[in-house]
C-alpha positions as CSV (number, residue, x, y, z in Angstrom):
1,M,0.0,0.0,0.0
2,Q,2.8,2.3,0.9
3,Q,4.5,1.6,-2.5
4,K,1.3,2.6,-4.3
5,K,1.1,5.9,-2.4
6,D,4.7,6.8,-3.2
7,C,3.9,6.1,-6.9
8,Y,1.0,8.6,-6.9
9,E,3.1,11.2,-5.1
10,T,5.9,10.8,-7.7
11,N,3.4,11.3,-10.5
12,D,1.9,14.4,-8.9
13,E,5.4,15.9,-8.4
14,A,6.4,15.1,-12.0
15,L,3.6,17.1,-13.5
16,T,3.9,20.8,-12.4
17,T,1.2,23.4,-12.7
18,Q,3.0,24.9,-15.7
19,Q,3.2,21.5,-17.5
20,S,-0.6,21.0,-16.8
21,L,-1.3,24.4,-18.3
22,D,0.9,23.6,-21.3
23,I,-0.9,20.4,-22.0
24,I,-4.3,22.1,-21.8
25,T,-3.1,24.9,-24.1
26,E,-1.8,22.4,-26.6
27,M,-5.1,20.5,-26.5
28,I,-7.0,23.7,-27.2
29,S,-4.6,24.7,-30.0
30,L,-5.1,21.2,-31.6
31,T,-8.9,21.6,-31.3
32,K,-8.7,25.0,-32.9
33,G,-6.8,23.7,-35.8
34,N,-9.1,20.7,-36.3
35,V,-12.3,22.9,-36.0
36,R,-10.8,25.4,-38.4
37,N,-10.1,22.6,-40.9
38,N,-13.9,22.0,-40.7
39,S,-14.7,25.4,-42.1
40,V,-15.8,23.6,-45.3
41,Y,-18.8,22.2,-43.4
42,F,-19.9,25.7,-42.4
43,L,-19.6,26.9,-46.0
44,L,-21.3,23.8,-47.5
45,W,-24.3,23.8,-45.1
46,G,-24.5,27.6,-45.0
47,C,-24.9,27.7,-48.8
48,V,-27.3,24.8,-48.9
49,I,-29.5,26.1,-46.2
50,A,-29.4,29.7,-47.5
51,L,-30.4,28.5,-51.0
52,A,-33.2,26.3,-49.6
53,N,-34.6,29.2,-47.5
54,L,-34.5,31.5,-50.5
55,G,-36.1,28.9,-52.7
56,M,-38.8,28.3,-50.1
57,F,-39.4,32.0,-49.9
58,A,-39.7,32.4,-53.7
59,L,-41.9,29.3,-54.1
60,L,-44.3,30.5,-51.3
61,L,-44.6,33.9,-52.9
62,A,-45.3,32.2,-56.3
63,D,-48.0,30.1,-54.5
64,Y,-46.4,26.8,-55.6
65,S,-48.3,23.9,-54.2
66,R,-45.2,22.0,-52.9
67,P,-42.6,24.6,-51.8
68,Y,-40.9,22.2,-49.4
69,V,-39.5,20.2,-52.3
70,V,-36.6,22.7,-52.4
71,W,-35.3,21.2,-49.1
72,S,-34.3,18.0,-51.1
73,I,-31.0,19.8,-51.9
74,A,-30.0,18.8,-48.3
75,I,-29.9,15.1,-49.3
76,P,-26.7,15.4,-51.5
77,A,-25.3,17.7,-48.8
78,W,-25.7,15.0,-46.2
79,L,-24.0,12.5,-48.5
80,I,-21.1,14.9,-49.2
81,T,-20.8,15.6,-45.5
82,I,-20.6,11.9,-44.6
83,Y,-18.0,11.3,-47.3
84,M,-15.9,14.2,-46.3
85,A,-16.1,13.3,-42.6
86,Y,-15.0,9.8,-43.4
87,R,-12.0,10.9,-45.4
88,Q,-11.1,13.6,-42.9
89,G,-11.3,11.1,-40.0
90,R,-8.8,8.8,-41.7
91,K,-6.3,11.6,-42.3
92,Q,-6.6,13.4,-39.0
93,R,-3.5,12.8,-37.0
94,M,-4.9,13.4,-33.5
95,A,-8.3,14.0,-32.0
96,T,-8.5,15.7,-28.6
97,H,-11.2,15.4,-26.0
98,L,-12.5,18.8,-27.1
99,D,-12.7,17.5,-30.7
100,R,-14.9,14.6,-29.5
101,I,-17.1,17.0,-27.6
102,H,-17.4,19.2,-30.7
103,L,-18.2,16.2,-32.9
104,W,-20.9,14.9,-30.5
105,M,-22.4,18.4,-30.1
106,W,-23.0,18.6,-33.8
107,L,-24.2,15.0,-34.1
108,C,-26.8,15.8,-31.3
109,F,-27.8,18.9,-33.2
110,G,-28.4,16.8,-36.3
111,V,-30.5,14.2,-34.4
112,V,-32.6,17.1,-33.0
113,I,-33.1,18.5,-36.5
114,F,-34.1,15.1,-37.9
115,T,-36.5,14.7,-35.0
116,L,-38.1,18.1,-35.7
117,V,-38.5,17.3,-39.4
118,G,-40.0,13.9,-38.5
119,F,-42.6,15.3,-36.1
120,G,-43.0,18.7,-37.9
121,R,-46.6,18.0,-38.5
122,S,-47.4,18.4,-34.8
123,I,-46.2,22.0,-35.0
124,N,-47.8,22.6,-38.4
125,Y,-44.4,22.5,-40.1
126,Q,-43.4,25.8,-38.6
127,L,-39.8,24.5,-38.2
128,N,-37.7,27.5,-39.3
129,P,-38.0,29.6,-36.0
130,V,-37.3,26.5,-33.9
131,V,-34.3,25.3,-36.1
132,L,-32.9,28.8,-36.0
133,L,-33.1,28.9,-32.2
134,I,-31.5,25.5,-31.8
135,S,-28.7,26.4,-34.3
136,A,-27.6,29.1,-31.9
137,L,-26.3,26.6,-29.4
138,P,-23.7,24.6,-31.4
139,T,-22.6,27.6,-33.4
140,L,-22.0,29.7,-30.3
141,L,-20.3,26.9,-28.5
142,S,-18.0,26.2,-31.5
143,G,-17.0,29.8,-31.4
144,V,-16.3,29.6,-27.7
145,M,-14.3,26.4,-28.0
146,I,-11.9,27.9,-30.6
147,K,-12.2,31.5,-29.3
148,F,-13.5,32.7,-32.7
149,K,-15.8,35.7,-32.3
150,P,-17.5,35.5,-35.7
151,L,-19.0,32.1,-34.7
152,M,-20.0,33.5,-31.3
153,V,-21.7,36.4,-33.0
154,G,-23.3,34.0,-35.5
155,G,-24.7,31.9,-32.6
156,I,-26.2,35.0,-31.0
157,F,-27.5,36.1,-34.5
158,F,-29.2,32.7,-34.9
159,W,-31.0,33.2,-31.6
160,A,-32.2,36.8,-32.6
161,C,-33.3,35.6,-36.0
162,G,-35.2,32.7,-34.4
163,L,-37.2,35.1,-32.3
164,L,-37.8,37.3,-35.3
165,A,-39.0,34.3,-37.4
166,F,-41.7,33.6,-34.8
167,V,-42.9,37.2,-35.2
168,V,-42.9,37.6,-39.0
169,G,-44.3,34.2,-39.9
170,S,-44.4,32.6,-43.3
171,P,-43.1,33.3,-46.0
172,W,-40.8,36.0,-44.4
173,Q,-39.3,33.6,-41.9
174,F,-37.5,31.9,-44.7
175,L,-35.9,35.2,-45.8
176,V,-34.9,35.7,-42.1
177,G,-33.5,32.1,-42.2
178,A,-31.3,32.9,-45.2
179,V,-29.9,36.0,-43.6
180,A,-29.3,34.1,-40.3
181,V,-27.4,31.3,-42.1
182,T,-25.3,33.8,-44.0
183,V,-24.2,35.6,-40.9
184,G,-24.0,32.4,-38.7
185,Y,-22.3,29.9,-41.1
186,I,-21.1,31.4,-44.4
187,I,-19.3,34.5,-43.1
188,P,-17.5,32.6,-40.3
189,G,-16.7,29.8,-42.7
190,I,-15.0,32.2,-45.1
191,L,-13.1,33.8,-42.2
192,L,-12.0,30.4,-40.9
193,R,-10.9,29.5,-44.4
194,K,-8.8,32.6,-44.6
195,K,-7.2,31.7,-41.2
196,E,-6.2,28.3,-42.5
197,A,-4.3,29.8,-45.4
């Protein structure tokens, strides 16, 4: 028992406060790099969702009977995302604990969105305001994790646009959604891309 206690004391002494801080700092730096490499997802989904929102807005104004058909452009985007994530996972040299948290946060977001779409009928398919509000959380937290203000601002902007979408109603909520995605995903994605270069 004494030998075990000495072993713990030696390990505690071996890792100083500065070394602990250095490990944490390195972990955050690795996570920042990995998240920045994922800027392509912000750009891809930002463009897809902005186009779908604009298409929905235009089709509703034109009184088209099935305006929701425009959201089918998300299907190839999901396939592209799965393929890119698979390839990136094979190439990535190291995943930190924060990377795993980041990944699970966005996976949970996707599950919530699929659930909303699946049960959209119970809220009369008024999904846009709810989706905008929910989008605020992973966007803001991604910005906090990598200390990137444009994503933090994007998260707050999603929340504000979600509230506005409740007020303006259809078809204008889709125009609000396109603006929210532009500020929340596309602009931060472009800025992250520039940081990578």
